[in-house]
C-alpha positions as CSV (number, residue, x, y, z in Angstrom):
1,M,-23.1,29.0,28.1
2,H,-24.6,29.9,24.7
3,A,-21.2,30.3,23.2
4,T,-20.2,26.9,24.5
5,R,-23.2,25.2,22.8
6,I,-22.4,26.9,19.5
7,A,-18.7,25.8,19.7
8,F,-19.8,22.3,20.5
9,A,-22.3,22.3,17.6
10,C,-19.6,23.4,15.2
11,A,-16.9,21.0,16.6
12,A,-19.1,17.9,16.7
13,P,-19.4,17.4,12.9
14,A,-15.6,17.8,12.6
15,V,-14.9,15.2,15.3
16,L,-17.4,12.8,13.8
17,G,-15.8,13.3,10.4
18,A,-12.4,12.6,11.7
19,M,-13.6,9.4,13.4
20,A,-15.2,8.3,10.1
21,W,-11.9,8.9,8.3
22,S,-10.0,6.8,10.9
23,A,-12.3,3.8,10.6
24,P,-10.7,2.4,7.5
25,A,-7.3,2.5,9.3
26,L,-8.6,0.0,11.7
27,A,-10.1,-2.3,9.1
28,A,-8.9,-5.9,8.8
29,P,-7.4,-7.1,5.6
30,T,-9.9,-8.0,2.9
31,P,-10.3,-11.6,1.8
32,F,-8.2,-10.8,-1.3
33,E,-5.4,-9.2,0.8
34,R,-5.5,-12.3,3.1
35,A,-5.1,-14.5,0.1
36,V,-2.1,-12.5,-1.1
37,L,-0.5,-12.6,2.4
38,N,-0.9,-16.4,2.3
39,E,1.3,-16.6,-0.8
40,L,4.2,-14.8,0.9
41,N,6.9,-16.5,2.9
42,A,6.8,-16.1,6.6
43,S,9.3,-13.3,7.0
44,T,7.9,-11.3,4.1
45,R,4.3,-11.7,5.4
46,A,5.4,-10.6,8.9
47,D,7.1,-7.5,7.5
48,I,4.0,-6.6,5.3
49,E,1.6,-7.1,8.2
50,R,3.8,-5.1,10.6
51,R,3.8,-2.2,8.1
52,A,0.1,-2.4,7.1
53,T,-1.1,-0.1,9.9
54,N,-2.3,3.4,10.4
55,G,-4.3,3.5,7.2
56,N,-1.8,1.6,5.0
57,S,-3.5,-1.3,3.3
58,V,-1.8,-4.6,2.6
59,L,-1.8,-3.9,-1.1
60,E,-0.3,-0.4,-0.7
61,V,2.5,-1.8,1.5
62,I,3.2,-4.6,-1.1
63,G,3.3,-2.0,-3.9
64,T,5.8,0.1,-1.9
65,S,7.9,-2.9,-1.2
66,L,8.0,-3.8,-4.9
67,I,9.0,-0.3,-5.8
68,N,11.7,-0.3,-3.1
69,N,13.0,-3.7,-4.3
70,Y,13.0,-2.4,-7.9
71,Y,15.3,0.4,-6.9
72,Q,17.5,-1.9,-4.9
73,A,17.8,-4.3,-7.9
74,G,19.0,-1.4,-10.1
75,A,16.3,0.7,-11.6
76,Q,16.5,1.6,-15.2
77,N,16.0,5.3,-14.5
78,P,16.8,5.9,-10.8
79,G,15.3,8.9,-9.2
80,Q,12.1,9.0,-11.3
81,A,8.8,8.6,-9.5
82,L,7.0,5.3,-10.0
83,T,3.5,4.1,-9.6
84,V,2.3,0.5,-9.4
85,V,-0.3,0.1,-12.0
86,A,-1.0,-3.7,-11.8
87,I,0.3,-6.7,-10.0
88,D,-0.1,-10.3,-11.2
89,F,0.9,-12.5,-8.3
90,G,0.2,-15.7,-10.3
91,K,2.8,-14.8,-12.9
92,G,5.0,-12.7,-10.6
93,V,4.7,-9.6,-12.7
94,V,4.3,-5.9,-11.7
95,V,3.6,-3.1,-14.1
96,L,5.2,0.2,-13.1
97,K,4.4,3.6,-14.5
98,R,6.9,6.3,-15.0
99,E,5.7,9.8,-16.0
100,P,4.6,10.6,-18.6
101,S,2.8,7.4,-19.6
102,T,5.9,5.2,-19.7
103,F,5.3,1.6,-18.5
104,E,7.7,-1.1,-17.5
105,V,6.9,-4.7,-16.8
106,V,9.1,-6.2,-14.1
107,N,9.2,-9.8,-12.9
108,F,9.3,-10.6,-9.1
109,D,9.3,-13.5,-6.8
110,P,5.7,-13.8,-5.4
111,A,7.0,-15.3,-2.1
112,T,9.6,-12.7,-1.3
113,L,8.6,-9.7,-3.5
114,R,12.2,-9.6,-4.7
115,I,12.8,-8.4,-8.3
116,R,14.1,-11.0,-10.7
117,R,16.5,-9.8,-13.4
C-alpha cells in the first residue's frame, strides 16, 4: 500500500498539470476573436470556427488559412516556411515573414481571407 501512495503522490501533479494545459483548449473565443469572426462571411466563419478546436485559437486558424491561401494564389518563393507577423483586417493586409528576416506585405479580402493579386 505504501508504494501505491507514493505512485499516486508522484502522478497527481502530472495529471493536474495536464489538466491545466488542456484548459485553454476549451476556452471560448476572446472578444477580439469574436469581432474578427463577425467580419467574415458565413461560410468562411463556419470553416474557421470548425477548425478552431483542440487548442487552436481563432487567430491561429486564420493565420494558417491566410498562409494556405497565399500558397494557392501563387507564392513568390514556394516551399519556404512562412510566419504571420501581423494582420490588419481593416485594410485587408497580412505581413508574412520568410527566414531570415525577409518580410512580404500581402493584400487579402477580409470577408473570405482570399489573397488579392
